[in-house]
N, C-alpha and C positions, 0 to 999 in steps of 0.2 A: 438367378435361375428360377423359373416357375416350378410349381409343384409337379406339373405334368412332365416338364423337362427332367426333373430329378427322378421321377418314377421311370421315365424312359431310359435314363442313364443306368438305373439299377437293373431293369429287365434285360438290357443288352449285355449284362454280365453272365447271362445264361445262354445255353446252346440252342438258340432259336434261329432258324434260317429266315431270310426275308428282311424287309425294311420296316422298322418301327413306324406305326402310323399315329396311334393315339393311346391314351390311358385315362380312365376315369374311376372314381370310387365305386365300389360294388358291394351289394348285400346289406344285411341288417345286423351283422355280428357286432358284439360289444367288446370283444377282447382284442382281436388282431385288426390291423389296417389292411383292407382288401381292395385290389384294383383289377379291373378288366383291361388288359393290354391287347391292342389289336396290331397285327403285323400283316403286311402285304407280301405274300409268298407266291411269286410267279402269277400275279394278278388275282390271286385268291385271298379273301379276307379271313384270317385265322385268329382266333381269340385264345388268350392264355389268362390264367388267374395268378396274379402276383400278390403275395402276402408278406407283411412285416410281422414277425413274431413279437408279441407283447412281452418284453423282458421283465416288466414289473410282476407279471403273473408267473411266467415260466423263467425261473432263474437260471436254468441250464438249457438253453435252446438247442445246443448240439445233441444232448441226450434225447430231447424231444424229436429231433430230426432223425436220429438213429432209429428210434422206435418206428417212426412213420415209414422210413425207407424199408425196414425189415418187413413191416406189416403189408405195405402196398406191393412189394415184390412177391411175397408169399401169396397174397390174394390173386395177383395177376397170373401166377403160375397155376393156381388151382382152377381159375376161370378160363384159362386158355382153351380156345376151340369152341367155347360156348357162344350162342348168338349174342351179338352186341357186347362181346367181352371187353372191348376197349372203352365202353361207356359204363361198365359196372365196377370199376375201381379207379381211384385217383392215380394219375401217372405223374411222377415228379420229373421235371426237366433239369438235368445237371447243369451246374455252372461250368465255366470254361476250365476251371481247375479240376473238374471231375467230381467235386462234392455236390451234394443235393441242397446246399444252402450257400448263401453269399453273405459275408459280413462287410458292412459298409464302413466308411471312415469314422462314423459316429458310434460304432459298436453295435448297431442294430443288425439283426439277422433276418434274411429274406429267403423266400422259396417261391418256386413257380410250378404250377400244375397245368397240364393240358386242360383246356376248358371243355366241359361236357355239354354238348349242345342238345337242344330239344328236350330239356328237363328243367324243372324248377323246384324250389323249396317253398314251403308254406309256413308262416309264423303261427297260425292258429288252425287247428283241425276243423275241417268242414263237414266231415261225414265219418261214420264207422268204417267205411271202406278205406279211407285214408289212414285211419288208425291201424287197420288190419295190414295194409301194405307197409307202413313204417315198422310195425312190430315184426313182420316177416323179414324185412330187410335187416334189421338189427339182429334178429335171431340167426339169419344166414351168415352175417358177419362173424358172430361168435363161433358158429359151427365150422366155418372155413379156417378159422384161426386156432381151432382146438388142437391141431397137430403142428403148430408152429414149433420148429426145432429150438432146442436150447442154444444159447443161454437165455435166461429169463429176461423179459423186457425191463428197461429202466423204469423205476418208480418215480415219475416226473414230479408228482406232488405226493409226498409221503402221507399216509393215513388219510387220504382224501375222503374215503367213505367209512372211517372208523367212528361209528356213531357214539360209542361209549366215550371216546375222547372228546367228541363234540359236546356231549352232555357234561363232562367234567369242566369244559370251558364255560358252559352256561352257569354251572354252580359257582365258579370263580367270579363270573360277572355279576351274579346275584349278590354274593358276599361283599364284593368291593363297591358295587353300585356307584361307579365313578361319576356318572352324569345325573345322579339323584332321580332316576327314572323308575326305580323298582316299584314305587307306589302306584305309578301310572300303568304298570304292567302286572299288577297283583293277580288278576284273574288268569292271565296267560302263564305266569310263573307257577301258580298252583296247578294248572292243567298239565304243565310239563312235568313237574315233580311227581304227580300222581301216576305218570306213565313212564317212569324211568326205566322200567324193565324192557320197554320196546327197544331202547337204544342198543342193548346187547343181544337181542333175540337172534338176529342172523349170524352174528359172530359166534354164538354158542351152538349153532345148528350143525357144525362140522361139515360144511359144504366145501367142495373142491375149488381150488384156485383156477381161474380161467384168464384168458386174454379178454379184456372188456373195454368198452368204448368210454363209459363214464360221463357221457353228456347226451343222453338219448332223447333229446327233444325232437319234435316233428321236423323242425327246420334243419336238422342235421341229416336228413335223407332227401336225396333228389328223386322226385317222382316224374316218370316219363310223361311228356306232354300229350302223347297220343293215347296211351293205354292206362295211365294212372298208376302203373306198377312202381313199386319201390325199387329204384334202379341202382343207386349208389349211396353208400354211407360216407359222409364227409366230416370235416372238422375233427381230425384225428389227433389233436394235440394231447388229449388226456388218455389216449390208448395206453394201457399198462395192466399189470396183474391186478385182479380183483375178483369179486363174486359175480357170476352171471346174473344173479337176482338183483344186484345193485342196478344193473342196466334195465331189467324189466320193471323194477319198482319205480325207477325214475320216469319210465314211460307212463305208468299209472299216475304218478304225481303231475306230470306236465301235460297230459292228454285228456284226462277224464273230466276235468272241471270246465264248465263253459265260460268262466270269468277270467279277468286279468289277474295277475299275481298279487296286485295290491288292491283288489276289490274292497270297497268300503261297505257295500250292502251284502252282509254275510248271508242273507236269505237266498241270494243267488248262487252261493257256493254249494255244489253238490257233486258227488261221485256218480257220473252218468253210467248206469249199468250197461247200456248197449255199447258204449265206448270200451268199457272194461272187457266185455265179451269179445269184441273185435281184437283187442290187444292179445288176449289169451289165445284165441284161435290163430292169429297170425304168427305169434311167437312160437307156439307149439308146432305149427305146420313146418317150421324150418329148423327146429332144434330137437325133434323127436329122436334123432340118431345119437345124440351125445348127452343130453340132460339126464342126470340121475333121478331116481324116484324121489329122493329127498328134496332135490331142487324143484321138481314139479309140485310137491306137496306144500312148498313154502311160497308159492306165487302170491297169494293174498297177503301173507305176512310181509313180503318184499315191498308191496305198495305202502303198507302202514309204516314200515321202518324208514323208507326214503322220504315220505311226507313228514314224518316226525323229525327226522334229521334236518330237513330244510327249515322246518318251523323253528327249531331251537337255534339254528344258525342265525336266522333273522332276529330272533329274540335276543340272542347274545350280542349281536351287533347293535341293536337298539340300546341295550343297557350300557354298552361300551361307548356310546356316543356316535354311532354311525361311522365307524372307521374303516369298514371293509366294502360294504355294498354302497354304490352310488345312490343318493337320495335326492329327490327334487322338491320335497316338501317335508315339513315337520311331521313326524309320526309315520312316515312311509314304511319303515322297517317293521314297526309294530303292526301296521295293517297287513303287511306281507305275512307276518307270523300268524295273524288271526285267520287269514284265508287258508293257510296250511292246516291249522288246528281244526278249523271247521270242516275241511275236506277229510281229515282223519276221523272226525266224529261221524261223518256221512258213511265212511267205510265201516266203522264199528257197527252202525245200524244195519248195514247190508252184508256183514261179514259171512253169516251163515249161507245166504243165497250165493254169494261169490264163491265160497268153498264148494258148494254143490255143483256149480258150473264147472269148476276146474276138475273135479272128480269125474263128472260126466264126459269130459273131453279126454 
């Protein structure tokens, strides 16, 4: 059986009318396997998104799907009647047994979404307007889920953004130095140790728990092909309880620097103020109704915390021998750490200006 035939057999386990035509790998995601499956439905070509959940990352795929089902159904109900409502939220297609997932003979879990047409994602931000639209979409996502009824969502990855525990893991990696790399990362270790207080700053700010996305990169928002509007938030595997500012801070981390994550020329790494301004304006435009004063006051700190957290995670993995993040060359995790720390330095130099901007808005 070819891979396409296997994918075709899987997608036919879901409640899709019409005749299966073809399937091909789709997208640039690094976690789940994604395929665009095409069906002929009464002479009309209809596309669906089939995904295999990565069981190595998500150990309890059913709890992931329970979260996604609750969140998408709530979003659909809140958006019902609005223009383009069927394109503004992911829609799960049930399997023939009524569940929103299918487990194959190998123990892999699959899901199918209705394909959202005439919209695309972008791996790198091209303009402040794109940053504004993405931030607005993620903010609206949080706002619409602010009244999600109990019970609390499943915590699919415990302590995912617990920066203090991430820092403790770094300290253990420094002490054990199992790969004899501490001497090569001496400068970065000193940088991190000098900023230990950043790790606990958001956790000590007494902020309310929210429903959060936890992976707010630009390519997790579909932008409308015609208008450029932030249309639909996607990649919902890590939706779970968290702090709203974890999401905003990760937008700052992933959107404001013009370089790749493993950039070697650190002179190119900088926090671009126009991008930060666009993120703030977009995010506050859609969250004004539910963010607390304390949450608004800590927007700049959120960027610092999330950049620092990611930097120490890269550094920890480098010291441990590159056991978590995939690397394609020696020292790549250390380079990734260095770009995060340089971005943090850039924010530290502009922090007063950034704070004034937030206060003015």
